[in-house]
N, C-alpha and C positions, 0 to 999 in steps of 0.2 A: 594687074592687080591681082591677086587670088583669093577667091572666099570661098571659104569652108571646104579648105582641101583635107583637113583631118577628121576623118571617123573615128568614134570608141564604140564599138558592139560589146554588149553586157551580154553577157551568156554565149554559147557555142551551139546551139542545137543546129536542127536541119536550115531554120529560117536565118537563122545568124549566119552560117556557114556560106548559104546562098547569097545573103545580101552583101557579106565582105565580097564574097566572087564579084557579084557584078559590079559593085561600087570600086575596088580597085581596077578593075578592067577600065573604067573612066579614068582614070587618074588620079581617084582619091587616095590618099594614105590612111590607111585602114590597121586599128589595132583591135583586137578581141579580149575581154578578159571574162574567164571561167573560173567558178565556184570549184568543180569537179578537178580531178585530176586527170581528167582526159575531155578530149573534146565530144561533142554529139548529142547532150542534152537526154533525153530519153530514148534516142537512139545509139545505144550503146553498146558495151563489150564487158562481158562476163570470161573471164580466162581463168578455169581450174581443174586441176586434176587431168591434165591433158585435152580436157574438153574446152570449146568456146561457144558461148550462147548468147545471141542477141538478147540485150536485157527486156527492150519494148518493142518496137513494131516488126514484123518479123515477114509484112509483106506490102507490096503497095498497086494501086491502079493509076492510070492517068499517065503512062510512062511519058509520053510525049511532053508532059510538064518538063520532066530531067532533059529531055533532047533540047527543048526551047531554051531552059538555063544556060545549059554548055554551048548551044548553039550560038547564044547571045553572048558569049564573051569569046566566042572564037575556039573553042575547044571540041572536040569528042566526047562523046560520054564514057567518064573514065572506067567504067564499071562494067562487066556482062549482065546480062540479065534473059530470064527464061522464063517462058509466061508457062502459069500453072494449068494441067488441064489431068483431072479435074479438079478444079478450083478449091475445094474442099470437099472433107468428108462430115456429115452429119449424123451422130448415133443418138436417137431417142428411144427414153427408158422403154422396154417391151418389144423392140423390134427386133428382130435376129440380125440385121445387117444393116448397115450405115446405108443412109441416100448417098449418093455421089452426085456432086453439082457439078454440072457441064455447062459451056457455054454453047454447045450444038444442042439447039432444041430439041431436036428427036432422041437423041441420048437423053437428055433430060426428062423427056415426055415420057420414057421408059421406065426410067426410075417412080415415077407417079403412077404407073398403070395401075387400073382399081381403084385409086383414091380420088383422082381429078379427071371427071369426064370432060373433053373437049380441050386438055389441058394446053396444047400446043396453040390451038386457035387464041384461047384466053389469053397465053403467055403473050402472045404477038402484039394483042389489042393492048394489054397492058403495059409492054414495053415500049409501043409505039407511044402512048400517052406519058410515060416516064422521059424519053428521048425528045417530045416537045418542050418537057419543064427543062432538062436541061440545055438545050439551044435557046431557047427563050430568057435563059436566066444567066449564060454564061458571061457574058458580055454585058450585059445592064446591070448584074447586080456582083457577080462573085469575081469579075474582071475588071472592076470598077473601084475609084474611090470616092468616097464622101466626106464634104465639108462641113456638111451639119446634118441633124437629123431630117429639115423640111429638103435640104437635095438627096435624101435618100428615099425618102416619099416621092418627091417628084419622078425620081427616077423609077421608083416601083412602077407608076401609073402606065411606065412606057411597056411593063411587061401585059402579053394580053388578058383581059379580063378574066378569062375561062380558065386560068390557072387559081384563080383567087380562093376558091373554095377549099383546095390541097392546105391552105395556109392555115385554114381553122379546121381543118377535119386532120384528127390523127393516122397514123402510118397504118395503123391497125386496120382500122376502119374502110380506109380505101385499098387495103389489101381485100377484105370482105368484099367490095362492089363488085371483085374479078373472079374470087376465088371462095368455094365452097369448102373443101378439106381445110382442115386444121394444122397439117402438115404441112402443106403447100404454105401456108398464112406465117409459120411459125418459121420456116426457113427462110423465105424471102424477109421476113422482118430482121434477122440477126443482123444484116447491118445498121440499126439500130445502133445494137450496143457495139458498132464501131465506132460510133459516135459518143460512148460512153452513155448513153441511156438507155430507154424501152420503148418498143412501138407504139406503146400505150401513151406517152407523154412525148412522140416525136412527130411533128408535124409532115401530113401525107406530101409536103412538098421535097420530100427527101426520099421518095419514091426514085428518083433520079438515080441514086443510088445504085439501085439492082438495073439499069440500062448501063450503068457506067461498068458491071461487073459480069453481066451476062450478056450483054452484045456490043458495046463499044470499044472496051480494051480490057477488060480484064484484069488478072492480079499475075502480079509478075515477083518472081524470087530472083535475089542477088545471086550470084555464082560466087562461092566463099562465104558466105554469109550480109547479112544488113547491112554490118557495120563497116563491109565493102565502102558504101556509098562514102562516109567519114573519111575510111584513109586513103581514098583516092582523090579525096577534093583536098585535103590538106597539102600535096605536095605544090598544086594549082594556084594555091593561097599564097605558098610560099614562095613562088616562082613570080609573084606579083608583090612579094614584101609585106606581105601580112602575116603580124607578129602576133602570137595568144599567151598569156600570160594564166597560168593555171593556179590552182589552189589561191583564187582570190575573190573573194565576195564583198559585191559592194554593199555598205551598210547605210549611207547617207549622201546629200548630195549639196552644192552651194550653187545659189543662182542669183541672180541683180536682174530685175525687173521682168521681159518676159524671156530671159534666156537663159539653160544653166549655164552656169561656170566652171562646175568638174563634180566628179561623184570619188566617193573617198571609200575606201576599202577598210575592214575590220582591222589593219595594222595600222591605220590613219594616214597610209599614202591618199594623196590626191591625183586623180584622173584627169586631165585636162583634154579637149579636144574641140573642134567647132561645131560639130553635130554629132549627136548621141541616137543611138540604134538600142532599144531595150529586149530583148529575148526574153528576159524573165517573165512570166504570166504580167499580160499588160492590166490585170483589174488587181491584182493583189500588191504589183509594185508602185503604182499610184498611192498604193494606204502605206505601205512598208515604208518606202523610200522617200516618195515626195508627201507624205502627212495629210492626203487629202481627205478632207470629209466626209466625201460623197464614197469614199473607198475605206473606209473604217471595217474594222472587224466586224461591227454589228452590221454593217451595210452589206460587206460582203458576203457575211453568212447568210443572209435575207436573200442573197441572188441564187439562181438554178444551176448547181454546178456537175460534172460527171461523174459517173462512180470513180472507185479507187481501186488500183491494181493489186491484188495478195497474188505474187508470184513465188513459182517455184521453178528451182534448175536443178533437173536431174542428170546425173554422168550413170548409166544402165550399162550393165553386161548383156550381152546377148541381143538379137535384132527380133523386132518385137513386128511382126508380119500383118497385125490386123489394124496398123495404124498407118496414116498417110504423112503428107508435108504437113498438111493444113486438116486440123480436127477442131468438131465441138460438141461435148456432151451434154445432153441435155435430161433433162427430168420426164416426168409425166403431168406436172402439174403448170406447166408454162405461165397462165395469166396470175395463179396465185404467187408465182416465184418472183414475177415483173412487178407486181403491187406492192410486195413487201421488201424489195431489195433495198429501197433506197429508205426506209422506214425503220429495218430493225438493228438494233444493239447491240444481238448477237449474231456471231458466224451461222451462216446458212448451214443446216442439217443437212440435205442432201444438194449441194452444192451444184449450179451449173458451171461449166469451166471449158476452154480452150486449151488444145496439145499444140504447141510446133515441135514437128523433128524436123531440124534442119539437115538432120544427117543422112536422111531418104534422100537428101540432090545433091548434100556438099559433104562429100567424105572427109574433109580435112577438119570438119566441126566434132567429130569424133573419134579417140582412137579405133583401130580395126578391131570388128567385132562387138561394136558397142553403139549404141544409140545415146543422141542429149534431147532429152525432153523439157523443152521450156512451156510450162502450166500456167495459165493465169485464169483466175478466179476473179470477176468484178464483184466487188462486196463494197457497204455504205462508206463515204469518207468520213473523216474525223470529227465533222460537227455530231453526225450520228453514233459513231461507235468509236469512241475513243482510247478504248483498250483493249489490246490485244495479247493480253497475257494469254488468250486461250488459241493463239496461231499454231501449236504445236497439235492441236485436236483439231483443227479445219485441214491442214496438211495432211495428217496421219489420213483421214477420211478423204481427200481427194486422191489421194494416193491408190487407198484401199481400192475404191469407188472403180480408179482407171484401171486398175488391173482384173478386177473383176470383169469388167465390160468387154476388156480387149483379149482377156484368156493368160494373161503373164502375168508370174508373180514378181511384178516390177521389185516391190519391197525388200526380197532375199538379194537383187542384184544391183540394187543402189551401191554405186563407187564413190559418189561424189554427191553434192547436195549442199542446195544455198535457197535460204527463204527471205523475202523480202515482201515487209507488209506494209500497208500504208503509212505508218512512221517512216518506216524507212525510204519510203519514197519520196516522201514531205522531207526529209532531212537532206536526202542526196541531193535533188534538183529543186528545192524551194517550192514542190508541188502546194499549191493552197489546200488546205485539210488532208493532203494527200489526193486529190482529187487528179486521177490518171490522164484526163483531155483538157486541162481547165474548165471555162465558163462550157455550160450546155447550149443547145444548140433550138432552146425554145422560141414563140414567136416572137417572145419581147427580148430576144439577146441573137440576132440573125442580123446578118448585113449592117447598116449603119447606126443598129443598136446595139450592137456591141462595140466595148472600147473601142474608141476610136486608133487608127492604126497613127496618126499626129496627134502629140500632145494639145491639150485644149487650151493651156497657158504658156508651156514654153515651146516658141518658134522654132527651135533646133533639137528636140526629143520626138524620136518615132519609135514606134513598138511592131513587132513582128513576129509571129509564131501564133498559139492556139487559142488563144482566151482574145484575140484581137481580130481584125476582118482580115481575110475572109470565114478565116475557123480552123477547124484541126483536122488533121490527116496531113501526111507527107507530101502528097503533090500541092495539097492546100495552102501551106506555109512558104512552099516554093514559090506558089503566085503571089503570096503576099508580100516576098521579097523584091517581087519583080513592081509591084504597088506601091511600093516606099522607096523604090531607086527612082521611080517615076517621079516621085513627090521630092524627092533631095535633089534630082536632077533640075528639075525646074525652080525650087526655092532657093536652093545653095548651089547653085553652077558656079563650074570650076571656069573663071574668065581669063 
């Protein structure tokens, strides 16, 4: 007798692809349904005018989670990676040159000479504490399934009590306990923006991210561009018989008792399976598709969401010497900017933004003698700023500011240009209110307090991705795929 043989995966982001790879390798028959015209979700590709751009994630940490994924299915990592050194550059308004952020503590100390006394000693103390948080929570919390909120809190009691203050202290306050320099605190707190939040509303427990970037595993570039991850996974899925159906959007479902019987697409077709995995946002999917009152629009709007992406993709003639692979451009009013970015219904006048120049490491991303610039400016989501009629103004201001700060006439040398506002992101990938990374990671929305990775009503429905446990980020959703695979193996074993 075969129980739970067929799995239908809704969405094709990295969490979905990783889950499909794991499950198909165990003998489950897997199909994927994708709204977009190509796989990848936010980890996607834009090809235009001879340039190629990674639309979303542009680097990752915790590279060993990818090795674990492929080793678990008997494969070698199918794409090539190279460690970034320096990790990134930080341009702060008023300074003549950017800070280069290295993993090497001695090189990093030179960047902060004259700004932070005994920097290297302070850094080692800070990272030692951050490492303890990382290792004390990795298997107790991050790589752990929870069957209830009570189960989560019981598991939390196994985390050493010395870390408890970090749950209630802000990331910024924790940095202030170790460093005096405003520049050091600002730069180390940028990892909070990777979570789509600010260091003033992110728990200090996420100081562990400084350990992962500066000491543990660093940041990695994928040779040929980040979309190579998706492109190289698809043949592995095809080899295992996984079918992907594009341009297909799920709009409703049918159920009987505690089991989903089918999901229905916008053309009226019903898709059936024994087991279902949703890679759509785990919170909004429960409201939009399942009709749960707990996840109504009003309830969702009251939750904490990450900032929305405002993204510009530029093909530029010439080589821009004052840009590295990864660059952050900040103003001189960090606290004020962070305090208002979630609340303003207008575009920021002096925006903070990130610039990725993949052509610095991957010549295939741009024609010879050109650069490809991917610019990301975190902005309020559509709850706060629903009107993006001023998008062109913000785009022009960012390009002008970037050109001024790197000493290159970018505007006059643009040969390709594409702009995505939060409205575009919402429409392309069903991102709730355009939120870039789903639910935020505040104290009330972490671990077992996030929407669960197993449905609370239907025994054959599971979730993987940013808004469920364990959280957002490429390696984290890969971990999430392993967690739901454990559940499915146990609860719907092939006999």
